[in-house]
C-alpha positions, 0 to 999 in steps of 0.5 A: 863626593861633598856629603862624604867631607861633609860626614867625616866633618861632623864624625871628626868633630864628635870624635873631638868632641868625646875626646874633651868629654873624657879628658874633662871627666878624669879630674872634675871625677863627673859626668856631669860637669863636663856637659856643663863646661862644653856648654860655653863653646857653642857660644862661642860659636855664636861669636865666631858667627858673628864676627864673620857678619860683621866683618861680610867674611864669609864662612870657611874650612879656615873658619872652622879651624878657630873655632876649634882654636876657641874652644879650646880657650873657651872650655879652659875660661870654663874649667878655671870656674868649674876649678875654683867652685869646686875647691871651693865647696870642697871647703866650705860645703856652702854651694851659694857662698862657693860660686859668688867666690869662684865668680870672683876669685876666677873674673879677671883670670879669665877676663885677662885670659880673653883681653890679651886673646883677642888683643894680640888677634888685632894685629890679623884682623887688621892686614891687609897684606895678601899673604896674612887673608888666609889667616883673617877667616881664623882670626875672626872665629877665635875674636870675635868666639872669645868675646862673646864666650867668655861673656857667656861663660863669666853668666852660664856656666855658674847659673847651670852649675846653680841648677844642677846643684838645686836640681841635685839637691833635690833628689838627693832629699826626693831619695832620703824620703822615699828610704825613710818611707815618707811618701811622693 
């Protein structure tokens, strides 16, 4: 029975990730960028686990509920950055300058989203009443996951996009060379 519950939980997680991917792929008109955006989710989970460790709390199903909420915020932060990057690339066609402009333009909104979410969770984290104890694991997952994932988002997402653009450029040049009769 416990194994069945674990399998169902894993199945639901995979279904949710697929739904997130599809919902991101449609407006971005890309198969790759949703994956790049979703790479921040595991780092948020690492932050949630570290938060539980720092607060000496066991992981529970309530912690997992916080991770689900965390995933939405992390995806939102990454999506802000990627959509701004896409807009800048359409205007300038210079990928490096577009990334710099997107990162500087979206730094404040990403930081404010994360800081206000963390600040809003601080009262729950410090609550000692018995009635609020069931909320604390979810709040810890969300609060610490956001702090950790925000730092990662501002570094990892631009790096991964730059790598992806470099690989795409190489692939286009290689295909063009082969089409023009050039060698490997």
